[in-house]
C-alpha positions as CSV (number, residue, x, y, z in Angstrom):
1,M,49.2,163.2,160.5
2,A,50.3,165.7,157.9
3,Q,47.5,167.7,156.2
4,F,47.5,167.7,152.4
5,R,45.8,170.5,150.3
6,L,46.1,171.9,146.9
7,H,47.6,175.4,147.0
8,S,46.9,175.5,143.2
9,P,46.4,172.8,140.6
10,H,50.2,172.5,140.2
11,V,51.3,173.0,143.8
12,L,50.8,170.8,146.8
13,A,50.9,172.3,150.3
14,V,51.5,170.0,153.2
15,S,51.1,171.2,156.8
16,M,53.1,169.3,159.4
17,T,53.3,169.5,163.2
18,G,56.3,167.3,163.9
19,D,55.2,164.6,161.5
20,A,56.8,163.6,158.2
21,V,56.0,162.9,154.5
22,K,57.9,161.2,151.7
23,A,58.2,163.1,148.5
24,K,59.9,162.9,145.1
25,N,63.5,164.2,145.5
26,G,63.9,167.8,144.4
27,S,60.1,168.5,144.4
28,M,60.2,171.0,147.3
29,V,59.7,174.5,145.9
30,A,59.2,176.5,149.2
31,Y,58.5,176.0,152.9
32,D,57.9,178.0,156.1
33,G,58.7,177.0,159.6
34,E,61.4,174.5,160.6
35,M,61.9,171.6,158.2
36,A,64.5,168.8,157.9
37,F,65.2,167.0,154.6
38,K,66.7,163.5,154.3
39,K,67.4,161.7,151.0
40,M,66.2,158.2,150.8
41,S,66.3,155.3,148.2
42,G,62.9,154.8,146.7
43,G,61.2,152.2,144.6
44,G,60.0,150.1,147.5
45,E,60.9,149.4,151.1
46,G,62.7,146.4,152.5
47,L,64.4,143.5,150.8
48,R,61.9,143.1,148.0
49,G,62.4,146.8,147.0
50,M,66.2,146.3,147.0
51,V,65.9,143.2,144.9
52,T,63.5,144.9,142.5
53,R,65.8,147.8,141.9
54,R,68.8,145.5,141.3
55,L,66.9,143.4,138.8
56,T,65.4,146.2,136.9
57,G,68.1,148.9,137.3
58,E,65.5,151.3,138.4
59,Q,66.3,153.9,141.1
60,M,63.6,156.2,142.2
61,T,64.9,158.8,144.6
62,V,62.7,160.1,147.3
63,M,63.2,162.4,150.3
64,E,61.7,162.4,153.8
65,V,60.5,165.9,155.0
66,K,59.9,166.3,158.7
67,G,59.2,169.4,160.8
68,H,56.7,172.1,161.9
69,G,55.2,174.4,159.2
70,T,54.1,174.1,155.6
71,C,56.1,172.6,152.8
72,Y,55.2,173.2,149.1
73,F,55.8,170.6,146.4
74,A,55.6,170.7,142.6
75,D,57.2,169.1,139.7
76,R,57.4,170.6,136.1
77,A,54.0,172.2,136.5
78,S,52.3,168.8,136.5
79,E,48.6,168.7,137.7
80,I,48.3,167.3,141.2
81,N,45.6,164.9,142.4
82,L,44.9,163.9,146.0
83,V,44.0,160.3,146.8
84,Q,42.7,159.3,150.3
85,L,43.5,155.7,151.2
86,N,41.6,153.9,154.0
87,G,43.5,150.6,154.3
88,E,43.5,150.1,150.6
89,T,46.3,149.6,148.1
90,L,47.1,152.1,145.4
91,H,49.1,151.0,142.4
92,V,50.9,153.9,140.7
93,E,53.6,154.5,138.2
94,A,56.6,155.7,140.1
95,S,57.0,158.7,137.8
96,N,53.5,159.9,138.7
97,L,53.9,159.7,142.5
98,L,54.7,163.1,144.1
99,C,54.2,162.7,147.9
100,T,52.8,160.3,150.5
101,D,52.1,160.4,154.2
102,S,55.0,158.8,156.0
103,G,52.6,156.3,157.6
104,L,51.8,154.8,154.2
105,R,53.9,151.8,153.1
106,T,55.4,151.8,149.7
107,G,56.5,148.8,147.8
108,T,56.6,147.2,144.4
109,S,54.5,144.8,142.4
110,F,55.2,142.9,139.2
111,T,53.4,144.2,136.1
112,G,55.0,142.0,133.5
113,L,54.6,143.0,129.9
114,R,52.6,146.1,130.7
115,G,55.6,147.7,132.4
116,A,58.0,146.5,129.7
117,S,55.7,148.1,127.0
118,Q,56.2,151.5,128.6
119,G,59.9,151.2,128.9
120,N,59.5,151.7,132.7
121,G,60.7,148.2,133.7
122,L,58.6,145.3,135.0
123,F,57.5,146.7,138.3
124,T,55.1,149.5,139.5
125,T,54.9,151.2,142.9
126,T,52.3,150.2,145.6
127,V,51.1,152.5,148.3
128,E,49.3,150.9,151.2
129,G,47.6,151.9,154.5
130,T,45.6,154.9,155.7
131,G,46.6,158.4,154.7
132,Q,46.9,160.6,151.6
133,A,49.0,160.4,148.5
134,A,49.5,163.0,145.8
135,L,49.7,161.9,142.2
136,M,50.9,163.9,139.2
137,S,49.5,163.9,135.7
138,D,50.2,165.6,132.4
139,G,47.0,167.6,132.3
140,P,43.9,167.1,134.5
141,A,43.6,163.5,135.5
142,V,40.5,161.5,134.6
143,V,39.1,159.0,137.2
144,L,37.2,156.2,135.6
145,R,35.1,153.7,137.4
146,V,35.3,150.0,136.6
147,A,32.3,147.8,137.6
148,Q,31.5,144.2,137.3
149,G,30.6,143.3,133.7
150,M,32.0,146.6,132.5
151,P,35.7,146.2,131.8
152,L,37.9,149.2,130.8
153,Q,40.7,149.3,128.2
154,V,43.5,151.8,128.9
155,D,46.4,152.9,126.8
156,P,49.6,152.1,128.8
157,G,51.0,155.5,127.9
158,A,48.0,157.3,129.6
159,Y,47.8,155.1,132.7
160,I,48.7,156.7,136.0
161,A,47.3,154.5,138.8
162,H,44.5,152.2,140.0
163,Q,42.9,151.1,143.2
164,G,40.2,148.7,144.3
165,N,39.5,145.0,143.6
166,L,40.8,145.1,140.0
167,Q,42.4,142.5,137.8
168,Q,44.6,143.8,134.9
169,H,45.5,142.0,131.8
170,F,47.9,143.0,129.1
171,Q,46.5,142.6,125.6
172,S,47.3,143.5,122.0
173,G,44.9,144.7,119.4
174,V,44.3,147.0,116.5
175,N,44.4,150.7,117.4
176,F,42.4,153.5,115.9
177,C,45.4,154.8,113.9
178,T,46.0,151.3,112.4
179,F,42.2,151.1,111.6
180,M,42.4,154.4,109.8
181,G,45.6,153.4,107.9
182,E,47.8,155.8,109.8
183,G,49.5,153.5,112.2
184,S,52.1,150.7,111.9
185,G,51.8,147.3,113.6
186,E,49.9,146.3,116.8
187,S,49.1,148.4,119.8
188,F,49.0,147.3,123.4
189,Q,46.3,148.0,126.0
190,I,45.6,147.3,129.6
191,R,42.3,145.6,130.3
192,F,40.9,146.2,133.8
193,E,38.1,144.0,135.2
194,G,36.4,144.0,138.6
195,D,35.4,146.9,140.8
196,G,37.6,150.0,141.4
197,L,39.0,153.2,140.0
198,V,41.5,153.8,137.3
199,Y,43.4,157.2,136.9
200,V,44.5,158.2,133.4
201,Q,46.1,161.4,132.1
202,P,45.1,163.2,128.8
203,S,48.6,162.8,127.5
204,E,50.5,159.7,126.5
205,R,54.1,158.6,127.2
206,N,56.0,157.0,124.3
207,T,55.5,153.3,124.4
208,I,57.2,150.5,122.5
209,G,53.9,149.0,121.4
210,G,52.6,152.0,119.6
211,E,49.9,154.7,120.4
212,V,46.2,154.5,120.6
């Protein structure tokens, strides 16, 4: 299995001994040894992934990197966060996924209005199995614990990923800017309940629903 490590907060180093990883297309910045690169269609494997891309018009491009040596990945100086999966499922925005072990399965899941509010379509990426995944964030990611009886509200523009036994609900409400008389209209939030982890970034994407 490939070995992931952070060469710096903005550069992922992956050591391979004949194994492979899947990474965001164009994210390779350097490598040593012998590597082979193959462009793949992303956004989910199998028929469901194909149907999802056709319905939403989304086309996430990934590449498979295989060989012997160390390959370095980065994307626009984004902060990189490593997540170890042990048979769990990670839900992550496609734009925040940098690299995964080739043994991890990627797919898509329906997010409904949450996805639509971000302008990213109605689906998000799922990563399942045992291995490591590298996530990107605009600034150092914050990992927040959700416990029974302690729900968490997250701005869709700051959401990166989540894992664990979590239920998510899309809700509207008055944001802080509106409360202070500086906003216009309603804001939208994601409410997480259950037991798990939510990854957020200290920066917001533009959303249709407004900003918190």
